[in-house]
All heavy atoms as a GROMACS GRO file, in nm:
protein
  538
    1MET      N    1   0.088  -0.119   0.000
    1MET     CA    2   0.003  -0.002  -0.002
    1MET      C    3   0.090   0.124   0.005
    1MET      O    4   0.193   0.117   0.054
    1MET     CB    5  -0.095  -0.006   0.123
    1MET     CG    6  -0.186  -0.105   0.128
    1MET     SD    7  -0.326  -0.089   0.010
    1MET     CE    8  -0.385   0.061   0.034
    2ALA      N    9   0.035   0.233  -0.062
    2ALA     CA   10   0.104   0.358  -0.068
    2ALA      C   11   0.119   0.417   0.071
    2ALA      O   12   0.008   0.414   0.151
    2ALA     CB   13   0.034   0.440  -0.170
    3LYS      N   14   0.221   0.476   0.102
    3LYS     CA   15   0.238   0.548   0.238
    3LYS      C   16   0.115   0.658   0.262
    3LYS      O   17   0.081   0.661   0.378
    3LYS     CB   18   0.371   0.622   0.229
    3LYS     CG   19   0.410   0.683   0.363
    3LYS     CD   20   0.543   0.740   0.357
    3LYS     CE   21   0.587   0.804   0.489
    3LYS     NZ   22   0.727   0.838   0.490
    4GLN      N   23   0.082   0.729   0.156
    4GLN     CA   24  -0.022   0.833   0.182
    4GLN      C   25  -0.162   0.774   0.206
    4GLN      O   26  -0.238   0.828   0.263
    4GLN     CB   27  -0.035   0.924   0.064
    4GLN     CG   28  -0.056   0.879  -0.080
    4GLN     CD   29   0.079   0.838  -0.137
    4GLN    OE1   30   0.169   0.781  -0.095
    4GLN    NE2   31   0.069   0.864  -0.273
    5ASP      N   32  -0.184   0.645   0.175
    5ASP     CA   33  -0.305   0.575   0.201
    5ASP      C   34  -0.314   0.485   0.319
    5ASP      O   35  -0.409   0.465   0.376
    5ASP     CB   36  -0.356   0.491   0.076
    5ASP     CG   37  -0.389   0.582  -0.046
    5ASP    OD1   38  -0.413   0.700  -0.015
    5ASP    OD2   39  -0.399   0.528  -0.160
    6MET      N   40  -0.195   0.432   0.363
    6MET     CA   41  -0.180   0.334   0.467
    6MET      C   42  -0.058   0.363   0.556
    6MET      O   43   0.051   0.307   0.539
    6MET     CB   44  -0.176   0.192   0.410
    6MET     CG   45  -0.165   0.086   0.518
    6MET     SD   46  -0.292   0.099   0.642
    6MET     CE   47  -0.443   0.077   0.548
    7ARG      N   48  -0.068   0.470   0.630
    7ARG     CA   49   0.049   0.511   0.724
    7ARG      C   50   0.058   0.403   0.837
    7ARG      O   51   0.166   0.413   0.910
    7ARG     CB   52   0.027   0.642   0.776
    7ARG     CG   53   0.026   0.747   0.659
    7ARG     CD   54   0.042   0.891   0.732
    7ARG     NE   55   0.030   0.991   0.624
    7ARG     CZ   56   0.134   1.030   0.539
    7ARG    NH1   57   0.260   0.975   0.573
    7ARG    NH2   58   0.126   1.109   0.446
    8ALA      N   59  -0.027   0.315   0.856
    8ALA     CA   60  -0.022   0.218   0.959
    8ALA      C   61   0.044   0.090   0.913
    8ALA      O   62   0.004  -0.024   0.953
    8ALA     CB   63  -0.162   0.190   1.026
    9ALA      N   64   0.140   0.102   0.823
    9ALA     CA   65   0.205  -0.030   0.775
    9ALA      C   66   0.348  -0.014   0.839
    9ALA      O   67   0.403   0.091   0.866
    9ALA     CB   68   0.221  -0.012   0.622
   10TYR      N   69   0.409  -0.130   0.859
   10TYR     CA   70   0.540  -0.141   0.905
   10TYR      C   71   0.645  -0.067   0.803
   10TYR      O   72   0.731   0.004   0.858
   10TYR     CB   73   0.580  -0.283   0.930
   10TYR     CG   74   0.520  -0.346   1.051
   10TYR    CD1   75   0.427  -0.446   1.033
   10TYR    CD2   76   0.548  -0.318   1.184
   10TYR    CE1   77   0.375  -0.508   1.147
   10TYR    CE2   78   0.500  -0.366   1.293
   10TYR     CZ   79   0.400  -0.474   1.273
   10TYR     OH   80   0.349  -0.529   1.383
   11PHE      N   81   0.623  -0.098   0.673
   11PHE     CA   82   0.710  -0.041   0.585
   11PHE      C   83   0.638   0.023   0.477
   11PHE      O   84   0.620  -0.028   0.355
   11PHE     CB   85   0.803  -0.152   0.519
   11PHE     CG   86   0.890  -0.214   0.625
   11PHE    CD1   87   0.863  -0.343   0.671
   11PHE    CD2   88   0.989  -0.149   0.694
   11PHE    CE1   89   0.933  -0.408   0.771
   11PHE    CE2   90   1.077  -0.212   0.784
   11PHE     CZ   91   1.033  -0.339   0.824
   12PRO      N   92   0.560   0.144   0.491
   12PRO     CA   93   0.485   0.205   0.374
   12PRO      C   94   0.573   0.242   0.269
   12PRO      O   95   0.695   0.288   0.291
   12PRO     CB   96   0.417   0.320   0.446
   12PRO     CG   97   0.504   0.346   0.570
   12PRO     CD   98   0.568   0.215   0.620
   13HIS      N   99   0.534   0.235   0.150
   13HIS     CA  100   0.611   0.275   0.027
   13HIS      C  101   0.550   0.394  -0.040
   13HIS      O  102   0.425   0.405  -0.060
   13HIS     CB  103   0.628   0.162  -0.063
   13HIS     CG  104   0.684   0.035  -0.004
   13HIS    ND1  105   0.816   0.019  -0.004
   13HIS    CD2  106   0.638  -0.071   0.060
   13HIS    CE1  107   0.844  -0.094   0.063
   13HIS    NE2  108   0.733  -0.144   0.089
   14ILE      N  109   0.648   0.492  -0.089
   14ILE     CA  110   0.583   0.595  -0.162
   14ILE      C  111   0.537   0.558  -0.295
   14ILE      O  112   0.420   0.610  -0.329
   14ILE     CB  113   0.704   0.706  -0.192
   14ILE    CG1  114   0.742   0.772  -0.058
   14ILE    CG2  115   0.661   0.812  -0.287
   14ILE    CD1  116   0.877   0.853  -0.067
   15ASP      N  117   0.585   0.451  -0.356
   15ASP     CA  118   0.529   0.398  -0.485
   15ASP      C  119   0.444   0.271  -0.462
   15ASP      O  120   0.416   0.206  -0.563
   15ASP     CB  121   0.651   0.361  -0.571
   15ASP     CG  122   0.736   0.485  -0.602
   15ASP    OD1  123   0.686   0.588  -0.619
   15ASP    OD2  124   0.865   0.456  -0.620
   16GLY      N  125   0.384   0.261  -0.350
   16GLY     CA  126   0.294   0.137  -0.324
   16GLY      C  127   0.160   0.154  -0.393
   16GLY      O  128   0.126   0.260  -0.451
   17LEU      N  129   0.091   0.050  -0.387
   17LEU     CA  130  -0.048   0.047  -0.447
   17LEU      C  131  -0.148   0.146  -0.366
   17LEU      O  132  -0.158   0.132  -0.243
   17LEU     CB  133  -0.099  -0.098  -0.435
   17LEU     CG  134  -0.238  -0.123  -0.497
   17LEU    CD1  135  -0.228  -0.100  -0.650
   17LEU    CD2  136  -0.284  -0.264  -0.467
   18ARG      N  137  -0.201   0.242  -0.450
   18ARG     CA  138  -0.297   0.330  -0.394
   18ARG      C  139  -0.437   0.260  -0.371
   18ARG      O  140  -0.470   0.170  -0.434
   18ARG     CB  141  -0.327   0.455  -0.488
   18ARG     CG  142  -0.203   0.528  -0.523
   18ARG     CD  143  -0.146   0.608  -0.402
   18ARG     NE  144  -0.248   0.680  -0.323
   18ARG     CZ  145  -0.274   0.813  -0.342
   18ARG    NH1  146  -0.195   0.878  -0.421
   18ARG    NH2  147  -0.366   0.867  -0.262
   19LEU      N  148  -0.506   0.310  -0.264
   19LEU     CA  149  -0.632   0.257  -0.212
   19LEU      C  150  -0.728   0.251  -0.347
   19LEU      O  151  -0.800   0.160  -0.355
   19LEU     CB  152  -0.678   0.323  -0.101
   19LEU     CG  153  -0.816   0.254  -0.034
   19LEU    CD1  154  -0.797   0.111  -0.001
   19LEU    CD2  155  -0.859   0.348   0.071
   20GLY      N  156  -0.739   0.364  -0.406
   20GLY     CA  157  -0.830   0.366  -0.523
   20GLY      C  158  -0.806   0.260  -0.622
   20GLY      O  159  -0.890   0.204  -0.688
   21ARG      N  160  -0.686   0.237  -0.646
   21ARG     CA  161  -0.642   0.128  -0.749
   21ARG      C  162  -0.679  -0.005  -0.682
   21ARG      O  163  -0.726  -0.090  -0.767
   21ARG     CB  164  -0.486   0.145  -0.776
   21ARG     CG  165  -0.437   0.038  -0.867
   21ARG     CD  166  -0.451   0.068  -1.010
   21ARG     NE  167  -0.382  -0.025  -1.080
   21ARG     CZ  168  -0.426  -0.095  -1.186
   21ARG    NH1  169  -0.553  -0.063  -1.222
   21ARG    NH2  170  -0.368  -0.172  -1.256
   22LEU      N  171  -0.652  -0.022  -0.562
   22LEU     CA  172  -0.689  -0.147  -0.508
   22LEU      C  173  -0.835  -0.178  -0.518
   22LEU      O  174  -0.886  -0.288  -0.545
   22LEU     CB  175  -0.648  -0.157  -0.355
   22LEU     CG  176  -0.692  -0.283  -0.279
   22LEU    CD1  177  -0.617  -0.399  -0.335
   22LEU    CD2  178  -0.653  -0.265  -0.123
   23CYS      N  179  -0.919  -0.077  -0.494
   23CYS     CA  180  -1.061  -0.083  -0.502
   23CYS      C  181  -1.106  -0.119  -0.647
   23CYS      O  182  -1.203  -0.187  -0.661
   23CYS     CB  183  -1.126   0.047  -0.462
   23CYS     SG  184  -1.110   0.089  -0.289
   24ARG      N  185  -1.033  -0.079  -0.744
   24ARG     CA  186  -1.072  -0.114  -0.893
   24ARG      C  187  -1.014  -0.254  -0.930
   24ARG      O  188  -1.080  -0.319  -1.004
   24ARG     CB  189  -1.010  -0.001  -0.982
   24ARG     CG  190  -1.087   0.126  -0.977
   24ARG     CD  191  -1.036   0.210  -1.084
   24ARG     NE  192  -0.893   0.233  -1.086
   24ARG     CZ  193  -0.839   0.342  -1.018
   24ARG    NH1  194  -0.905   0.412  -0.937
   24ARG    NH2  195  -0.711   0.358  -1.039
   25VAL      N  196  -0.905  -0.300  -0.858
   25VAL     CA  197  -0.842  -0.419  -0.898
   25VAL      C  198  -0.902  -0.542  -0.832
   25VAL      O  199  -0.923  -0.650  -0.892
   25VAL     CB  200  -0.696  -0.421  -0.890
   25VAL    CG1  201  -0.629  -0.552  -0.904
   25VAL    CG2  202  -0.626  -0.318  -0.973
   26ALA      N  203  -0.933  -0.518  -0.709
   26ALA     CA  204  -0.975  -0.637  -0.626
   26ALA      C  205  -1.112  -0.698  -0.656
   26ALA      O  206  -1.123  -0.828  -0.662
   26ALA     CB  207  -0.972  -0.604  -0.474
   27PRO      N  208  -1.222  -0.616  -0.684
   27PRO     CA  209  -1.351  -0.683  -0.702
   27PRO      C  210  -1.367  -0.795  -0.791
   27PRO      O  211  -1.432  -0.898  -0.770
   27PRO     CB  212  -1.440  -0.563  -0.728
   27PRO     CG  213  -1.374  -0.450  -0.660
   27PRO     CD  214  -1.226  -0.485  -0.678
   28PRO      N  215  -1.314  -0.782  -0.918
   28PRO     CA  216  -1.318  -0.899  -1.006
   28PRO      C  217  -1.258  -1.017  -0.957
   28PRO      O  218  -1.315  -1.131  -0.984
   28PRO     CB  219  -1.251  -0.846  -1.137
   28PRO     CG  220  -1.241  -0.704  -1.127
   28PRO     CD  221  -1.237  -0.669  -0.981
   29HIS      N  222  -1.158  -1.021  -0.882
   29HIS     CA  223  -1.103  -1.138  -0.830
   29HIS      C  224  -1.157  -1.188  -0.696
   29HIS      O  225  -1.168  -1.310  -0.682
   29HIS     CB  226  -0.946  -1.113  -0.805
   29HIS     CG  227  -0.865  -1.072  -0.934
   29HIS    ND1  228  -0.835  -1.143  -1.026
   29HIS    CD2  229  -0.828  -0.940  -0.957
   29HIS    CE1  230  -0.771  -1.081  -1.124
   29HIS    NE2  231  -0.770  -0.958  -1.082
   30CYS      N  232  -1.203  -1.100  -0.622
   30CYS     CA  233  -1.276  -1.140  -0.498
   30CYS      C  234  -1.420  -1.185  -0.515
   30CYS      O  235  -1.470  -1.262  -0.442
   30CYS     CB  236  -1.279  -1.025  -0.394
   30CYS     SG  237  -1.114  -0.981  -0.337
   31GLY      N  238  -1.474  -1.150  -0.634
   31GLY     CA  239  -1.608  -1.199  -0.671
   31GLY      C  240  -1.620  -1.340  -0.712
   31GLY      O  241  -1.734  -1.392  -0.729
   32ARG      N  242  -1.514  -1.394  -0.732
   32ARG     CA  243  -1.519  -1.543  -0.782
   32ARG      C  244  -1.459  -1.626  -0.672
   32ARG      O  245  -1.343  -1.633  -0.645
   32ARG     CB  246  -1.410  -1.554  -0.899
   32ARG     CG  247  -1.450  -1.472  -1.019
   32ARG     CD  248  -1.360  -1.482  -1.131
   32ARG     NE  249  -1.394  -1.388  -1.232
   32ARG     CZ  250  -1.315  -1.340  -1.325
   32ARG    NH1  251  -1.182  -1.382  -1.316
   32ARG    NH2  252  -1.349  -1.266  -1.426
   33PRO      N  253  -1.551  -1.702  -0.598
   33PRO     CA  254  -1.525  -1.767  -0.486
   33PRO      C  255  -1.403  -1.876  -0.512
   33PRO      O  256  -1.330  -1.908  -0.424
   33PRO     CB  257  -1.657  -1.838  -0.442
   33PRO     CG  258  -1.755  -1.755  -0.500
   33PRO     CD  259  -1.688  -1.690  -0.619
   34ALA      N  260  -1.402  -1.939  -0.630
   34ALA     CA  261  -1.310  -2.038  -0.663
   34ALA      C  262  -1.161  -1.976  -0.672
   34ALA      O  263  -1.072  -2.051  -0.661
   34ALA     CB  264  -1.342  -2.108  -0.794
   35ARG      N  265  -1.157  -1.846  -0.694
   35ARG     CA  266  -1.017  -1.784  -0.715
   35ARG      C  267  -0.961  -1.737  -0.582
   35ARG      O  268  -0.845  -1.721  -0.572
   35ARG     CB  269  -1.036  -1.675  -0.814
   35ARG     CG  270  -1.082  -1.715  -0.957
   35ARG     CD  271  -1.049  -1.612  -1.048
   35ARG     NE  272  -0.915  -1.604  -1.082
   35ARG     CZ  273  -0.867  -1.514  -1.163
   35ARG    NH1  274  -0.949  -1.424  -1.214
   35ARG    NH2  275  -0.746  -1.508  -1.190
   36VAL      N  276  -1.056  -1.706  -0.478
   36VAL     CA  277  -0.995  -1.645  -0.354
   36VAL      C  278  -1.027  -1.736  -0.244
   36VAL      O  279  -1.135  -1.775  -0.222
   36VAL     CB  280  -1.068  -1.512  -0.324
   36VAL    CG1  281  -1.010  -1.447  -0.199
   36VAL    CG2  282  -1.040  -1.403  -0.443
   37ARG      N  283  -0.917  -1.791  -0.190
   37ARG     CA  284  -0.922  -1.881  -0.076
   37ARG      C  285  -0.894  -1.815   0.060
   37ARG      O  286  -0.939  -1.854   0.164
   37ARG     CB  287  -0.840  -2.010  -0.103
   37ARG     CG  288  -0.863  -2.083  -0.228
   37ARG     CD  289  -0.978  -2.173  -0.204
   37ARG     NE  290  -0.994  -2.257  -0.308
   37ARG     CZ  291  -1.113  -2.282  -0.364
   37ARG    NH1  292  -1.219  -2.253  -0.311
   37ARG    NH2  293  -1.123  -2.370  -0.463
   38LEU      N  294  -0.810  -1.713   0.049
   38LEU     CA  295  -0.772  -1.661   0.178
   38LEU      C  296  -0.731  -1.510   0.149
   38LEU      O  297  -0.672  -1.476   0.042
   38LEU     CB  298  -0.642  -1.722   0.226
   38LEU     CG  299  -0.572  -1.667   0.340
   38LEU    CD1  300  -0.649  -1.689   0.477
   38LEU    CD2  301  -0.425  -1.741   0.358
   39ILE      N  302  -0.764  -1.424   0.243
   39ILE     CA  303  -0.716  -1.284   0.239
   39ILE      C  304  -0.644  -1.261   0.363
   39ILE      O  305  -0.694  -1.283   0.472
   39ILE     CB  306  -0.829  -1.180   0.224
   39ILE    CG1  307  -0.906  -1.213   0.085
   39ILE    CG2  308  -0.790  -1.040   0.235
   39ILE    CD1  309  -1.024  -1.126   0.063
   40GLU      N  310  -0.523  -1.213   0.360
   40GLU     CA  311  -0.447  -1.190   0.466
   40GLU      C  312  -0.402  -1.048   0.466
   40GLU      O  313  -0.360  -0.995   0.376
   40GLU     CB  314  -0.318  -1.282   0.466
   40GLU     CG  315  -0.221  -1.258   0.583
   40GLU     CD  316  -0.100  -1.354   0.583
   40GLU    OE1  317  -0.087  -1.429   0.492
   40GLU    OE2  318  -0.005  -1.323   0.661
   41ILE      N  319  -0.415  -0.994   0.581
   41ILE     CA  320  -0.361  -0.848   0.604
   41ILE      C  321  -0.235  -0.852   0.684
   41ILE      O  322  -0.241  -0.894   0.790
   41ILE     CB  323  -0.470  -0.758   0.686
   41ILE    CG1  324  -0.603  -0.748   0.605
   41ILE    CG2  325  -0.417  -0.620   0.704
   41ILE    CD1  326  -0.708  -0.682   0.684
   42SER      N  327  -0.132  -0.816   0.604
   42SER     CA  328   0.007  -0.835   0.673
   42SER      C  329   0.062  -0.683   0.668
   42SER      O  330   0.001  -0.600   0.601
   42SER     CB  331   0.088  -0.928   0.599
   42SER     OG  332   0.113  -0.880   0.457
   43GLU      N  333   0.162  -0.663   0.755
   43GLU     CA  334   0.225  -0.543   0.756
   43GLU      C  335   0.143  -0.435   0.821
   43GLU      O  336   0.168  -0.313   0.806
   43GLU     CB  337   0.272  -0.495   0.617
   43GLU     CG  338   0.373  -0.582   0.555
   43GLU     CD  339   0.516  -0.578   0.633
   43GLU    OE1  340   0.553  -0.476   0.684
   43GLU    OE2  341   0.570  -0.685   0.641
   44TYR      N  342   0.039  -0.461   0.882
   44TYR     CA  343  -0.047  -0.370   0.967
   44TYR      C  344   0.014  -0.341   1.095
   44TYR      O  345   0.037  -0.431   1.176
   44TYR     CB  346  -0.189  -0.416   0.988
   44TYR     CG  347  -0.268  -0.330   1.061
   44TYR    CD1  348  -0.316  -0.199   1.026
   44TYR    CD2  349  -0.310  -0.369   1.193
   44TYR    CE1  350  -0.390  -0.111   1.097
   44TYR    CE2  351  -0.374  -0.288   1.277
   44TYR     CZ  352  -0.410  -0.153   1.232
   44TYR     OH  353  -0.489  -0.077   1.315
   45ALA      N  354   0.047  -0.222   1.128
   45ALA     CA  355   0.110  -0.188   1.257
   45ALA      C  356   0.011  -0.111   1.339
   45ALA      O  357  -0.013   0.008   1.328
   45ALA     CB  358   0.235  -0.098   1.229
   46SER      N  359  -0.048  -0.179   1.430
   46SER     CA  360  -0.156  -0.129   1.516
   46SER      C  361  -0.106  -0.011   1.594
   46SER      O  362  -0.173   0.076   1.633
   46SER     CB  363  -0.224  -0.231   1.595
   46SER     OG  364  -0.123  -0.296   1.691
   47LEU      N  365   0.022  -0.004   1.649
   47LEU     CA  366   0.077   0.102   1.714
   47LEU      C  367   0.091   0.224   1.632
   47LEU      O  368   0.120   0.340   1.696
   47LEU     CB  369   0.211   0.064   1.777
   47LEU     CG  370   0.211  -0.059   1.880
   47LEU    CD1  371   0.357  -0.087   1.924
   47LEU    CD2  372   0.128  -0.014   2.004
   48ARG      N  373   0.077   0.226   1.503
   48ARG     CA  374   0.080   0.341   1.425
   48ARG      C  375  -0.059   0.381   1.387
   48ARG      O  376  -0.079   0.476   1.313
   48ARG     CB  377   0.163   0.311   1.304
   48ARG     CG  378   0.305   0.293   1.310
   48ARG     CD  379   0.378   0.274   1.191
   48ARG     NE  380   0.516   0.244   1.209
   48ARG     CZ  381   0.600   0.212   1.122
   48ARG    NH1  382   0.569   0.222   0.996
   48ARG    NH2  383   0.721   0.190   1.148
   49ASP      N  384  -0.161   0.327   1.445
   49ASP     CA  385  -0.304   0.343   1.410
   49ASP      C  386  -0.385   0.356   1.544
   49ASP      O  387  -0.476   0.271   1.560
   49ASP     CB  388  -0.358   0.232   1.323
   49ASP     CG  389  -0.488   0.272   1.270
   49ASP    OD1  390  -0.526   0.381   1.265
   49ASP    OD2  391  -0.560   0.171   1.226
   50LEU      N  392  -0.345   0.437   1.628
   50LEU     CA  393  -0.401   0.444   1.764
   50LEU      C  394  -0.547   0.480   1.765
   50LEU      O  395  -0.628   0.424   1.852
   50LEU     CB  396  -0.330   0.545   1.861
   50LEU     CG  397  -0.175   0.504   1.888
   50LEU    CD1  398  -0.105   0.602   1.958
   50LEU    CD2  399  -0.170   0.364   1.946
   51ASP      N  400  -0.602   0.561   1.664
   51ASP     CA  401  -0.730   0.588   1.650
   51ASP      C  402  -0.815   0.494   1.572
   51ASP      O  403  -0.933   0.506   1.547
   51ASP     CB  404  -0.752   0.739   1.618
   51ASP     CG  405  -0.706   0.758   1.482
   51ASP    OD1  406  -0.633   0.668   1.416
   51ASP    OD2  407  -0.726   0.872   1.424
   52ARG      N  408  -0.748   0.394   1.520
   52ARG     CA  409  -0.799   0.285   1.443
   52ARG      C  410  -0.857   0.333   1.306
   52ARG      O  411  -0.956   0.277   1.237
   52ARG     CB  412  -0.907   0.204   1.519
   52ARG     CG  413  -0.836   0.133   1.636
   52ARG     CD  414  -0.949   0.050   1.702
   52ARG     NE  415  -0.891  -0.028   1.808
   52ARG     CZ  416  -0.858   0.005   1.922
   52ARG    NH1  417  -0.876   0.130   1.964
   52ARG    NH2  418  -0.807  -0.076   2.014
   53THR      N  419  -0.806   0.440   1.252
   53THR     CA  420  -0.855   0.493   1.124
   53THR      C  421  -0.816   0.397   1.010
   53THR      O  422  -0.914   0.370   0.923
   53THR     CB  423  -0.778   0.630   1.101
   53THR    OG1  424  -0.829   0.721   1.208
   53THR    CG2  425  -0.827   0.688   0.961
   54TYR      N  426  -0.701   0.348   1.008
   54TYR     CA  427  -0.661   0.270   0.892
   54TYR      C  428  -0.720   0.125   0.886
   54TYR      O  429  -0.751   0.071   0.795
   54TYR     CB  430  -0.509   0.266   0.884
   54TYR     CG  431  -0.456   0.395   0.849
   54TYR    CD1  432  -0.388   0.474   0.961
   54TYR    CD2  433  -0.459   0.463   0.735
   54TYR    CE1  434  -0.334   0.597   0.930
   54TYR    CE2  435  -0.411   0.584   0.700
   54TYR     CZ  436  -0.351   0.657   0.802
   54TYR     OH  437  -0.310   0.789   0.775
   55VAL      N  438  -0.737   0.075   1.012
   55VAL     CA  439  -0.800  -0.059   1.013
   55VAL      C  440  -0.954  -0.053   0.976
   55VAL      O  441  -1.003  -0.139   0.915
   55VAL     CB  442  -0.780  -0.136   1.157
   55VAL    CG1  443  -0.879  -0.072   1.253
   55VAL    CG2  444  -0.807  -0.274   1.145
   56ARG      N  445  -1.013   0.054   1.003
   56ARG     CA  446  -1.152   0.088   0.954
   56ARG      C  447  -1.148   0.093   0.805
   56ARG      O  448  -1.250   0.032   0.739
   56ARG     CB  449  -1.205   0.206   1.025
   56ARG     CG  450  -1.243   0.190   1.166
   56ARG     CD  451  -1.331   0.298   1.217
   56ARG     NE  452  -1.350   0.294   1.362
   56ARG     CZ  453  -1.280   0.360   1.458
   56ARG    NH1  454  -1.183   0.450   1.426
   56ARG    NH2  455  -1.309   0.332   1.592
   57VAL      N  456  -1.061   0.155   0.745
   57VAL     CA  457  -1.043   0.170   0.600
   57VAL      C  458  -1.044   0.025   0.547
   57VAL      O  459  -1.104  -0.001   0.448
   57VAL     CB  460  -0.939   0.262   0.554
   57VAL    CG1  461  -0.906   0.246   0.411
   57VAL    CG2  462  -0.959   0.406   0.597
   58LEU      N  463  -0.942  -0.045   0.593
   58LEU     CA  464  -0.920  -0.178   0.545
   58LEU      C  465  -1.042  -0.273   0.564
   58LEU      O  466  -1.082  -0.340   0.454
   58LEU     CB  467  -0.806  -0.244   0.621
   58LEU     CG  468  -0.678  -0.205   0.584
   58LEU    CD1  469  -0.578  -0.265   0.691
   58LEU    CD2  470  -0.630  -0.238   0.441
   59LEU      N  471  -1.106  -0.264   0.675
   59LEU     CA  472  -1.233  -0.349   0.691
   59LEU      C  473  -1.354  -0.299   0.605
   59LEU      O  474  -1.426  -0.383   0.550
   59LEU     CB  475  -1.263  -0.351   0.839
   59LEU     CG  476  -1.169  -0.420   0.933
   59LEU    CD1  477  -1.213  -0.405   1.082
   59LEU    CD2  478  -1.165  -0.561   0.896
   60THR      N  479  -1.363  -0.168   0.587
   60THR     CA  480  -1.460  -0.122   0.509
   60THR      C  481  -1.448  -0.168   0.364
   60THR      O  482  -1.538  -0.217   0.285
   60THR     CB  483  -1.471   0.035   0.523
   60THR    OG1  484  -1.506   0.068   0.652
   60THR    CG2  485  -1.576   0.080   0.412
   61GLN      N  486  -1.328  -0.159   0.311
   61GLN     CA  487  -1.299  -0.202   0.179
   61GLN      C  488  -1.316  -0.352   0.152
   61GLN      O  489  -1.377  -0.389   0.056
   61GLN     CB  490  -1.144  -0.160   0.128
   61GLN     CG  491  -1.124  -0.202   0.000
   61GLN     CD  492  -1.211  -0.140  -0.102
   61GLN    OE1  493  -1.237  -0.016  -0.095
   61GLN    NE2  494  -1.251  -0.205  -0.196
   62LEU      N  495  -1.261  -0.431   0.254
   62LEU     CA  496  -1.283  -0.574   0.246
   62LEU      C  497  -1.430  -0.612   0.248
   62LEU      O  498  -1.482  -0.692   0.163
   62LEU     CB  499  -1.214  -0.644   0.345
   62LEU     CG  500  -1.066  -0.664   0.326
   62LEU    CD1  501  -1.006  -0.725   0.451
   62LEU    CD2  502  -1.036  -0.750   0.217
   63THR      N  503  -1.516  -0.552   0.326
   63THR     CA  504  -1.662  -0.575   0.336
   63THR      C  505  -1.723  -0.541   0.208
   63THR      O  506  -1.808  -0.621   0.161
   63THR     CB  507  -1.715  -0.496   0.452
   63THR    OG1  508  -1.647  -0.536   0.577
   63THR    CG2  509  -1.865  -0.522   0.472
   64GLU      N  510  -1.693  -0.428   0.150
   64GLU     CA  511  -1.757  -0.388   0.017
   64GLU      C  512  -1.716  -0.475  -0.084
   64GLU      O  513  -1.795  -0.506  -0.184
   64GLU     CB  514  -1.724  -0.244  -0.004
   64GLU     CG  515  -1.790  -0.144   0.088
   64GLU     CD  516  -1.755   0.001   0.074
   64GLU    OE1  517  -1.677   0.033  -0.021
   64GLU    OE2  518  -1.797   0.088   0.159
   65THR      N  519  -1.593  -0.508  -0.088
   65THR     CA  520  -1.536  -0.591  -0.199
   65THR      C  521  -1.594  -0.725  -0.199
   65THR      O  522  -1.639  -0.788  -0.292
   65THR     CB  523  -1.387  -0.596  -0.194
   65THR    OG1  524  -1.343  -0.474  -0.204
   65THR    CG2  525  -1.331  -0.684  -0.308
   66LEU      N  526  -1.611  -0.790  -0.074
   66LEU     CA  527  -1.646  -0.931  -0.068
   66LEU      C  528  -1.811  -0.944  -0.056
   66LEU      O  529  -1.861  -1.052  -0.058
   66LEU     CB  530  -1.593  -0.988   0.064
   66LEU     CG  531  -1.442  -0.999   0.048
   66LEU    CD1  532  -1.389  -1.051   0.186
   66LEU    CD2  533  -1.392  -1.094  -0.058
   67ALA      N  534  -1.877  -0.841  -0.043
   67ALA     CA  535  -2.029  -0.838  -0.021
   67ALA      C  536  -2.088  -0.882  -0.153
   67ALA      O  537  -2.040  -0.878  -0.263
   67ALA     CB  538  -2.082  -0.706   0.019
   0.00000   0.00000   0.00000
């Protein structure tokens, strides 16, 4: 994920995947149950997200994508 979209990552990248791009790329793949077996959120640093802003963004996006 891009640093400007996910500051609660252990190693955020300036050139990382932007949230808007993820929202456009993920649905076609997540909408096919045979193609998605597991979704893992890694590199999330809860100590960098004390108000839980970024985890809410992740959960909202996953909920909307998988619904």
